N, C-alpha and C positions, 0 to 999 in steps of 0.2 A: 269523681276524679279518676277512678280506675278505668272507667269507660273512655275517658279522654286519652289516657295513656295507651289503651288498646287500639283506639282509632289512630293515634299518632304512630304506633308501631306498624299497623297495617299500611298506613300511608307511606312510611319509610320503606317497608319491604316492597310495596308496589313501585315506588320511585326507583329503588335499586334494580328491580327486575326489568323495569322499563329502560333504565340506563344500560343494563347488560344486553338486553335485546337490541338496543340501538347500536352498541359497539359491535355486537356479533354481526349485525347486518353490514356495518362498515367494513369489518374484517373480510366478510364473504364477498362483498362487492369489489374490493381491491383486487386487481388482477396481478397476482404474484404467485410464487411457487406454492403448491398445495401444502407442502410440509411446513412452510412458514406460517400459513394461515392456521393449520391445525395446532401448531405449537402455541400460537397466541390464544386460540380458543381454549386450549387446555389450561393455560395460565389464568385466563379470565374466569373460568368456572371453578378451578381448584382453589384459588386464592381470593376469597371474597373481598370486595372493595379495592384492595391493593392491586389485584390483577387489572382492573379497569384503569387505575391510576398509572400503573406501569405501561399500559398500552398507549395512553395519551403522551407519556414521557418518551417512550422508546419505540413505539409501534409503527410510526410512519416517517418517511424521509422528508422532514420538515427543516429547511435551511434557515427559516426565519424570514419575515416579510421583506425587510430591507435588502438582505443579501439575495433573496430569490428575485426581487425586482431588478437589482443590479445585474445579476447573472443573465437574466433574460435580455436586458438591453445591451449587454456586452457581446452576446453571441455573434451578432452581425458584424461589428467592427473587427473583432478578433478573427472571425472567419475570413474577412477581406484580407487581413494581414497574412494569414496562413495561405490564402489562395494565391497571393503573389509569389509564393515560393515555387509554384509550378512553372513559372517563367525563369526561375533561377537555373543556371547551368548545372547546379549540383543535383537537380532532380533528373536522374538518368535511369529510367526503368529498364533500358536495354542492358545495363550493367548489373541488374539485380537477378538473383536466383528466382525461379518460379515460385518458391515458397514465400519469400519475402514480398514478391510482387502482389500476391493475393492479400497479404496483410496491408500493404500499401494501398491497394484498391479499397479495402474496407475502411481504413482510416481516412482516405481521401473523400469517400462518399459520405461518411458520417460526420467528419469534423474538418474537412479540407486540409488536413495535415499530411503532406507527402513525406516519404522517406527521402533523405538527402545523402549524397555521397561526399567524398572529399574530407573525411574525418580521420583523426588519429585517436586511438583508445589506449589507455593503460589500465590494466586490472590490478587494483591494489588490495592486498589480502590481510595485512596486519594493521592493528590500530596505530602503532607508532609510524608506520609508513604512510598511512592515510593522513593522520593529523599533521605530521611534519611536512608532507607535501602541500596540504592546505595552507599551513602557515607560510611556507615559502612563496606560494602564489599570492597570498594576501600581501606579503611584503613587497611584491612587484606591482601591486595594484596602483593605477594612476587616476582613474575616473570614478568608478562605482563598484560596489559589491552588493549582490542580492543573495539572500539566504532564506530558506524556509525549512524548518525541522519540526518533527513531532516532539522530540525530547532534546533539551539542552541542559546538561547536568555538569555542575562545577566539579573541579578536581583534575589532577594530573595534567596532561597535555591540553585539555580543553581550556584550562586557565591561560595557557600560552596562546591559544587561538583567540581568546577574548582580548588578551593584551595586544596581539597583532592587529586586531580590528580597531582598538583604541588608537594605536600608533598610526594606522591608515587614516582614521578620521582626523587626527591632528595635522596630517599633511594635506588635508583637503579632499580626501576621497569620500564620496557619498556612500553611506552604508545603511541599507534597509534590511531589517531582520524580522521575519514573521515566524512566530513560535506558537505552537498549539498551547492553549491555556491550561488544559488538563495535564498533558504530557510534560510540560515544562514548569509546573506550578512551583517547584522548589527554586528554580532559577529566578522566577519573578519575585521571590522573597529574599534573594541574595543581595550582597553588597555590589555585585557586578553590574546590576541594572543601573543603579545610580551613577556608577563610574562611567559606564558606556554612554548613558544619556547626557551626562555633563559634557561629553566631547562631541555631542551632536549626532550620535548614532540613533537612528529611528528604529525602535523595537516595538512591535505591535503584537498584541495577543490575538491569536486566531480563535474564533468560536469561544469567546470568553464564558467561563463557567460562573454562573451567578444564580442565587436562589430566586431573584426577581424575573429570571428568563425561563424558568423551568417549563412553562406551558407555551412559550413563544416559539421554541424550536426544539428539535430532538437533541437531548443532552449528550448522548454517546456518539454523535456525529463528530469525527475528529479530522484534523489536518495532519495526514500521515506521510506527506511527501518529505523527502530528504534531498535538498538541492542547495548548492552554493555556486554562484556564477560571478566571475571576476572580469570586469571590463568587457563583458560579452565576448571574451576570447577564450576563456577556460571555464569549464563547468565540471562539477562532481555530482553524481547521484548514485544511489544504491541502497543497501539495506541498513547502513550504519547511521544511527542518530549522532548528534554532537555530544558524545560521551567518550570517556576513557574507560574501557572495561575494567581496568585494575582499580577504579574508584567508583564503580557503578554496581548497585545491587549485590554487594558482597555477601549479604546475609540471606540471600534468596535460596541458597542450597542447590543451585543449578550450574555453578561454575561460571567462568567468564563468557560473555556474549561473543559469538564468532560471526563476523560480518565481512562484506566486501563493499568497495566503492569503485566506481569507474570514473577515471579522469578523461575528459573529452576536450579536444580542440577541433575546430572546423565549423561548418555552417549549422550543425545540429545544436551547438551552444546557444545560438540565437533563439532556436525553437524552445529550448529549456528555459531560457530567460523569459520568453513570452508566457510560459506556464506560470513562472513566478509572478509576472506582471498581472496575469489573470487572478491569481490568489490574492495579491495585494489589493487589487481593485475591488474584488468581492468583499474584502474585509474593511477597507478604508474609504472606498469610493474614488480614490485618486488613480488616474490613468497615467502610467509611466511605461510606455511601450519600449522594447529594446530596439537597438539599431538593426537594420536589415543585413543579413549575411553577405559577405563578399562573394561567396560561392565559387571560389577559385579551385579547380581540380588539378593538382600537380601532374597526375598521370592516371591512366585507367587502372594501373596496377594498385593504386592506392584509393580505389573507389570507396570501399568500406561503407556501404549503405547502412543507415540507422533510421529506424522508424520510432519516433517518440509517440507513446500511447498514454495519454492522461485519462483520468476518470474522476468523477465526483459530482455532487449535486450541481445542476446547471449545465453539465456537459452531457454528451450523448449517453443515454442509459445503457449499461451492460457492455460497454465497449471492450473493457479489458478481458472479461470472461469470453467474449466472442473471439478476441485475438488468441487467447489461450486455447480455446477449442479448435480454432483454425490451425494453429501451429501443431497441436498434438494429432489432429486428424490427418495431417500431411505426412506424418512419420512413416518411414518404410523399414527402418532397422531398430532404432532405439529412442527412448525418451527417458531422461533422468531429471527428477524434480527435487529441489530442496525447499523446505518451508518450515518455519518454527511452529506455525499454527495450521494444522491440517483438518479442516472441517468443510469439505467440499459441498457445493450445491449438488442436487440430484443429477443435473445435466452433466456436470463435470465428472462426477463419479461414474456415470454410465460411459462417458467418453474414455476415461482411463481403462475401464474394464474391457470395452469393445476393442480398444487399441491393442491391449495385451492378447485378447482372444483372436485377433487376426495375425498373430505371430510376431508382433513387435515386442522387443524387450522393454518393459516398463519398470523403472526403479524409482522409489520414493525414499528420500533421506530426511528424517525428522529427529528432533532431540529426544533422547531417552527420558530426560527430566525436563519438565516445562515449568515456567514461572506462573502458568495458569493451570491449576489442577482440573478445572472444569474442561478446559480445552484438551488437556492430556487424556482424560477419560473419554471425552467425546471422540477424539482421534482414534483411540483404540477400538471404539465400537465399529469402525469401518474395516478393521483388519481381516475379519472373516471373509467378507466379500472380495477384498483385494487379493488375498492369498488364494482364494478359490478360483479367481480369474487368472492366476499365474503371475501376479505382480509381486516384485521383490521389495520388501520393506527393510530398510536399515534404520536402526536406532543409534543415533550419534552419542558417543560417550565423552567427547572432548569438550563439553561445555554446552551452553545454550546456543545451538546452531540457529542463527538468525538470518542467514543468507537466503534470499528469495530468488530462485532461478529455475529455468527450464532449458535443457539442452536437447536438441532434436537431431538425431542421426549424426551427431558430431560435426554438423555443418553450420548450424546457426543456433542462436540462443535468445532467450528473454532474461533480462536481469533488471531488478529495480526494487520497489518498495512493497510489492503486492504479495500478500499471504494467500494461501489457498483456503480462504474462509469467506463466509457471507459478508463479514464486516468490510473486508478489502474489496470484494467483488461487487458489492451493491451499495455500500454506505460511504466509506471514507474518501477523502481526496488522496489519490494515489498516482504513481507514475512508474511506467516500465519502458525499457528500451528493447526493441527487437533488432538484434545485431546480425547482419548478413556477412560474416567474415570467418573463413576457416581457421586462420591463425589465432584470432581472438577466442573463437570457440574451442580451439585446442587447449588454450590456457584454462578455459572453464572446465573442460573435461579433466585436465590434470588436477585442478582444484577439487572437483567432485570425487575423483579417485582418492585424494588424500582424506576427504571426509569419510569415504567408505572404509578406509584403512583404520579409522578410529571408531568404527561402528560395529554393532552386533546385528547380524542378520536374524530376522524373526522367522523361526522355523514353524511351518504349518503344523507339524505333529505336536511340537511342544506347546504351541499356542492353544491347541484344542484341549490341553490338559489344565488350563488355568482354573482357578477356584471359582465357585459359584458367587462368592462375594465380588470378585472382579467382574464377572459377567453381569451381575446386578447393577454395579456402578456404571458400567459401560452403557447399559440400556437406559438407565435414568438420565444420564447426560446426553445420550443420543437424542432423546425427546426434545432437548433444548438446543440441539446443534444448529438448527436454522437461525437461532437468535444470537449465537456466540460471535 
């Protein structure tokens, strides 16, 4: 009997090491950042058995068989829809700055999405302003409302938004809402779901979290876009989930979340609606394409070119990181970045450092206190490199700074849902806008200046005096930074 157990143990060890060798080979053969591969190899070797399971769950970009097949089939018809925008009179490369033209070229060649002119933008900074504006536009809806959010959380003015949607549905407006299953899990358990569905509102869970699906697709792949489109005439996107900060994560110890949204009218609205249609079809299989934009340009003075940059599984890989790199690389005077989660890829980190080292003022504004301790310590592990390159770091004291933006030379900007971390850049469904307009960018500069006024500058000399315990925690979480 003892001999049997010894043989069984040897067979078990042999099978385990065979499995580890197989997973190691799979990690090595995948063409991705070396730091990501090394982080996974460390986890696989340090955490027996569980490390292998974690890799199968979270190690590869697996959208799931049905969604992946849909996305593959969708690329051609959506590409044709986007391609028609080139014949629209709102596509006016001659009215674009050289910087945005290069971004337009990149997005054109990779996804056939051109930058379009003839838009109006409104930068909305406070939760009350944002939510009341959305309610007012919902109350004016006549045909349909499309929405996709990572988090939809009951309480405060969000309940008023839900009520407005119910009233819209009662008067015959078609309402389709796509919500991330993990981010909005509490909302799916609330009484609002039944009330909204009773009035015919179509609410769908994106990337449903289920124990039966754990090996069928990557579990931490999330629908992170924030979009609402009304009658294909008005759209909102930005960093704010459908939450009222006064009623959201009050016990997290980080203060209220600080966000912005952009209200858009003009032909870019239809492009954003097409991104919602893409997400809806990936999840449900139903194709509901938006109307084609009218593309009327009132005057060249109101050109306001906007490039819509989406990313996610099934879309061109690495597009948003390429746009970020291209925008920063063109800076001649200044770059100011806001992000709640700063865990950059090796490529972006080097781009930030090189930009500062060629004499451009580079500033990064991040929250002093973060709702993710792992991300907070991982972020701080980059401070030495950034400070040594001459980059100025601001730690925001006025709450959890959740705004995601990049302002370049005070002339144009990027604003949207994208964090400076591997999850946003490589994994999640995201959306950012590249805005080529000095007036709008001046508003962004003013906003970022207000963030700086509520921040503490990280001093190089003081930072070097931090304790060994802090240094140890930074290094530990730095090892996992490619996976955060």
